[in-house]
C-alpha positions in Angstrom: 0.0 -0.1 0.0 3.1 2.5 0.9 4.7 1.6 -2.6 0.9 2.5 -4.1 0.6 5.7 -2.7 4.4 6.5 -3.4 3.5 5.5 -7.2 0.5 7.8 -7.6 2.3 10.7 -5.8 5.4 10.2 -8.3 2.9 10.1 -11.1 0.8 12.8 -10.0 4.4 15.4 -9.8 5.0 14.1 -13.6 1.6 15.4 -14.7 1.7 18.6 -12.4 5.0 18.7 -14.0 3.9 18.6 -17.7 1.1 21.7 -16.7 3.7 24.1 -15.4 6.6 22.9 -17.7 8.8 22.2 -14.9 11.9 19.5 -14.2 11.1 16.4 -11.8 13.2 14.0 -9.9 12.1 10.8 -8.7 13.5 9.2 -5.8 15.5 12.4 -4.7 15.2 15.6 -3.4 15.9 17.9 -6.5 16.7 18.0 -10.2 20.7 17.8 -10.8 22.1 19.1 -14.3 19.6 20.0 -17.4 17.1 17.0 -17.4 13.5 17.1 -17.5 13.2 14.0 -15.9 15.7 12.8 -13.7 15.9 9.7 -11.7 17.7 9.0 -8.2 21.3 7.3 -8.3 21.7 3.9 -7.4 18.5 2.4 -8.1 17.5 -0.8 -9.2 14.3 0.6 -11.5 13.9 1.5 -14.8 11.6 3.1 -17.3 8.8 1.0 -18.8 8.1 1.7 -22.3 4.8 1.4 -24.0 3.8 -2.4 -25.1 2.1 -1.9 -28.0 0.8 -5.0 -30.6 2.8 -3.8 -33.6 3.9 0.1 -34.6 1.9 2.9 -33.6 0.7 5.1 -36.5 2.1 8.3 -37.4 5.4 7.8 -35.0 8.1 10.7 -34.6 11.8 10.2 -34.5 13.0 9.6 -30.4 9.8 6.8 -30.1 10.4 4.2 -28.1 8.1 0.7 -27.7 8.6 -2.5 -26.4 6.6 -4.3 -29.4 4.9 -7.4 -28.2 4.4 -9.0 -31.5 8.0 -10.3 -31.5 9.3 -8.9 -28.1 11.7 -6.4 -29.2 12.3 -2.9 -28.1 12.2 -0.3 -31.1 12.9 3.3 -31.8 11.9 5.4 -34.3 14.8 6.8 -36.1 15.2 8.5 -39.1 11.7 7.9 -40.2 12.4 3.7 -39.9 11.9 1.5 -37.1 15.4 0.0 -35.7 15.2 -2.8 -33.3 17.3 -1.8 -30.6 17.0 -6.0 -28.6 18.3 -8.9 -30.9 14.7 -11.2 -30.6 14.1 -14.3 -28.5 12.3 -12.1 -26.1 9.2 -12.9 -24.2 6.6 -10.8 -23.2 4.3 -13.6 -22.0 4.7 -11.4 -18.5 3.2 -8.1 -19.9 0.4 -7.6 -17.9 -3.0 -6.8 -20.2 -4.2 -3.1 -19.6 -8.1 -2.9 -20.6 -8.8 0.4 -20.2 -9.1 2.3 -23.8 -6.5 5.0 -24.4 -7.6 8.2 -23.3 -6.1 11.9 -24.5 -2.7 12.3 -25.8 -0.8 11.4 -22.8 1.4 13.9 -20.9 3.8 16.5 -22.4 6.7 17.9 -19.9 8.8 20.5 -20.9 6.6 22.5 -23.3 2.8 23.8 -23.2 1.7 21.7 -26.7 3.7 18.9 -28.5 3.2 17.5 -32.4 4.5 14.4 -30.7 1.9 11.6 -29.4 3.1 9.0 -27.0 2.2 8.1 -23.1 5.0 10.7 -21.8 6.2 13.3 -24.0 9.4 15.4 -23.2 9.8 18.2 -25.5 12.9 20.7 -25.0 15.1 22.5 -27.0 17.8 22.7 -24.1 16.8 19.9 -21.3 17.1 16.1 -21.9 15.8 12.8 -19.8 18.3 11.3 -17.8 17.8 7.7 -17.2 17.7 6.0 -14.1 21.3 4.6 -13.2 22.0 0.8 -11.7 24.5 -0.9 -11.5 24.6 -3.8 -13.3 20.8 -4.2 -13.9 21.3 -8.0 -14.9 22.1 -9.0 -11.3 20.8 -6.5 -9.4 17.5 -5.8 -11.0 15.4 -8.8 -9.2 11.8 -8.7 -11.4 12.5 -6.6 -14.8 9.7 -6.2 -16.7 9.8 -6.6 -20.4 10.4 -3.3 -21.9 12.7 -1.9 -18.9 15.2 0.7 -20.1 18.0 2.2 -18.0 21.3 3.2 -17.6 24.1 0.8 -16.5 26.9 2.4 -14.6 28.9 -0.5 -14.7 29.3 -1.0 -18.4 28.6 3.0 -19.2 25.6 1.7 -21.6 21.9 1.9 -22.2 20.1 -1.2 -21.4 16.8 -2.8 -22.3 15.5 -5.8 -20.8 13.3 -8.0 -23.8 11.5 -10.1 -21.6 13.9 -13.0 -21.6 17.2 -11.2 -21.6 19.5 -7.9 -21.3 20.6 -5.9 -24.2 23.4 -3.0 -23.9 23.8 -0.2 -26.6 27.1 1.9 -26.4 
């Protein structure tokens, strides 16, 4: 119950930040550096990407998804989908959300955006700082398909495809 209240409070802060176009820190008292979203150091949690069936219509460059159809993580880059994971992933542990999509998601960093997504970070001078996890393959006890974080040991971006961790420099 305590964790649920904490998650609701953090999501509320993200939504409020979207309205006020502010920076948000999660798991620490203040934002460090030039980030729209900044996570606490030394965590064992990451960002969970949206789990889609197939590819969303009209994506914008910089979009990330976990595709349930082939259990791969993709990014939309240079007007094409690029697989970030090898395959052999597993989407069977994804919990289906029976709710219909409502609205255009949360926009942070600007009042509006031409991009569509669950969470859109829109800024010309601020960035997203990923959650930092030391050796996620050892320290994240129950990773969820579509999780992404920054591995502070290998200095790479780590993606979990439901079966394996994949690392990008």
